[in-house]
N, C-alpha and C positions, 0 to 999 in steps of 0.2 A: 462821518467825517466828510468834509468838503475838500476836494482836491482840484485846484485850478492850475492849468498849464498856461502860465502867462507868456512864456517864450519857448519856442520849439526848434530853434536852429542851432547849428554848430557855430564856431567862433566868428565866422565871417558874415553871418546872417544870410537870408535869402530874400531878394537877390543880394549877392555878395557886395560888400562895401565898395570895392574898387574893380569889380570884374566886368569884362565885356564878352564873356562867352555867350554862345547863342541863347542858352536858357535865360541867363540874367538879362541880356538885352531885350529879349521878348517879354519877360516879366516886367521890366521897367516900362516898356511900352504899354502894357496892360494897366499898370499902376497909373500912368499918366492919363489914361482914359477912364480911370475909376473902376477898373475891372480886376484888380489884383487878387482880391478875396483872400481865401485861406492859404494861398500859395506864398503870401508875404509872411516871412517868419523872422522873429527877433531872437536874441540870444536867450539861452535856456534858463528858465526860472519856474519853480513850482511853489505854490502857496497852499498850505494845509490849514484848514479852519481859520483862515485869515490871520493867524498869529505865528505860524512857523514857516519860514522861507527856506527852501533848498536852493542855495546859491544867492548871490547878490550881484547880478551882471551889470554891465554898462547901460543896458536898456531898462533898468528899473524905473527911471523917470517916465519913459515911454509907456511902460506897463501901467503905472499909476494913472497916467493921462488917458490912455486908450480905454482901459477897463474900469476906471473909477475905483480902484482898490485903495484902501487906507493903509499905506505902508507904515504910518506911525503906529499902527496896531500890531505890527510884527514885534513879538517879544523875543523870538529865538531865530537864529539863522544857522543852518548846517551847511558848511562849505566843503565841497569835495576836494578841491585842490586850488592852487594859487594862479592858474592860468587866467588870462585877462577876461575871457568871456564868462568866467564863473565868479570872479571877484573884482568889483570896481570899488576898491577901498576908499578912493578919494571922496566919493559921495558921502561917506559917513561923517565927514566934518560938518555937514549941513543938518545933522539930526539934533537940532536944538539951537540954543542961543537966539539970535535975531532971525535965524533962517526958518524956524519951525515953532509955532505957538500951539498951545492946547493939544499936544500930542495925546493920542488915545492911550498909549503905553510908553511912558518916557524912557524906560530902561530896556536896553537890548543886550542879550547875551549871544555872542557869536562863537560857535564851535568850529575848530579846524585844526589841522596838524600844525607843527611848529613853523613850517614854511608859510602857511596861510597867515599866521599871527605876525610873523616877521614882515610880510608884505603890508598888512594893515598898519603896523607901527611905522614902517618906512614911508608909506604914502600919506599918512595923516600927520606926521611929525611937524611939518611947517605951518599948517593951518588949523590944527585942532585946538579949539577953545576948551578951557577947563570945565566950563558948564556942560559941554557936550561929552567930554571924556569921562566925567563923573557918572554918566548914565550909560556907559558902554563897558561891558565885561567881556574879556577875551579868555576863552577856555581851551587849552591845548588838549587834543585827543589823538590817540594812535589807533592802530588796528587791533581788533579783537577786544574791544572795550564795551561795557554797558554804561551808558550815561543816562541819568534821570534828571528831569527838570519839570517842576510843577507836576501835572498829571501825564506828562509825556515820558516815553523811554525811547532810546535809540541804541542800536548795536552797530558797531563799525567793523569793517573788513576791507582788505586790500583789493584794489582793482588791477587790471592789466592795462597799463597806460604808459606814458612816456617815462615814468620813473616809479619808484615805490611810494611816492608821495600820495597819490589820490586815494580817497576813501569812498567806500560804498556804505549805504546806510539802510538798515531795517528800522522803520519808525512805527511806534504803536501808541495808540491812545484809545481808551474806552473799549478795548477788545478789538479794535480795527487796526490793520497793519498794512503798511506800504513798503515794498522793497524797491529801493532806488538803485538801478544799475546803469549809471551814466556818470562820467565818461569811462568806458572800459571796452576792451575786447572780450574774448571768451574768458570767463572768470577763472582765476587761479584755483587749483584743486583745494588749497587751504581755505578759500572762501566758501566753496561748496561744503567742505567738511564742517566749517563753523556754522553754516546755516543748518546743516543736518543735526548738529549737536544742540542747537537752540530749540529745535523741534516745535516751531511755530508756523502754523498755516497763515499765508498772507492773502489779503484781499485784492491787492493791486500790485503788479510788477511793472515798473517803468524801465523800458529797455532802450539802450543806446542803439540807434539805427542810422548812424552817420552815412553808411554806404548804401542803404536801401537795397537795390537789386544788384549792385556791383559785387564782384568777388573780393573777398578779403583773405589775406594769408592767415595761417594759424597763429602767427605772432603779432597780428595787427593790434593796434591800441584802440580801435573802435570796432563796432559790429555792423552787420547788415542783416537782411532777412534770414539768410541761411544760418547765421550764428544765433539770431533771435530764436529760431525754431529749435536749435540744439539746446539752448539754455532753457527754453520752456519745457522741452522734453525731460531734461535732467531734473528740473524743479518738481515736475509732476511725478516723476518716478521716485523722488525722495519724500514726497508727501508735503513739501513746502508749499506747493500749489495744488489745486484740484479743479474740478469742472466749474466751480463758482468763481475762480480767480480771474480777474480782468488783466490782460496783457496789453500794455500801451507802448507803442513805439514813438520815439521822439528824437531830438537832436539831429536833425537832417542837415546835410551839406548841400550846397548848390551844385557840387560836382556830381551828385547822384540824380540831379534833375527831379526833385520831389514834387512833381506836378500833382494836381488834384486827381488826375487819372491814375498815376502811379500809386499814390497812397490808397486810393480806393481799391485798386487791385490787391494790395497787401491785406486790406481788410476782408475783401471778398474771398480770396483764394486761401488765405492762411489764418483767418480768424483773429487778427490783431485789431486793436483800436488805434487808429492813426491820430495822434494828437495834433491839434492846430492851436494857434495863439488864442488864448482866452477860453479854451475848452474847459468845462466844469464837469467833474464826476462826483457823485455822492455814493458813499458806501455805508 
């Protein structure tokens, strides 16, 4: 399985869209000199085998243009929740008609909770052409479900976020498994129990690392390194992960100053893989 981390930032991007904090000012200066490198981060999106997208953010066009990916080949989209950095439904009206010719996979099935589907319907109502709507299927999913599509399977569980809406996904294909734990704080006990009952070893765990080295409260709706370590330990003790499992941190906020030096420290001292925009893993 090929896993590409197209975007690795939290909602505001890095540098943040409207921010003049010291970190964002300095990074913008480096960008102007052509030196931004991996510290420039767009909104979170992950592409599996070129045909399954986790999230459809407002930076999807940028991801297509920067990394040369064929987004018309995406046949399935798993949306965790309806927040704007995870779902830019307006762009879906461009998936066909005069806006897109000779698409690789004309039909797209989008999975999400009822709120996600309501947002898609609301945002596309005014401009959606019938020719485009006919090639878009919306499927409502809730927590603790198994969903099957083509040769993929996904299992859903609740996150600890701003509401009970967000879903986390365990995705499998051809014996390979990815556990997607973004956006969330420390997992609810019911989600750990669900993973234990599934009894499936995963190859990759993607961890929300919004806070990086900042402290987070036990009730926080995102994680940092300390929480990532705790989740990793729990998954290892349960047998959901083992010494072969890759743990990837992503979804960084500008508030945590995710400099190249800081994320390299996370890799060096704690054994995580720090994702950057465009990073490709193969399992």
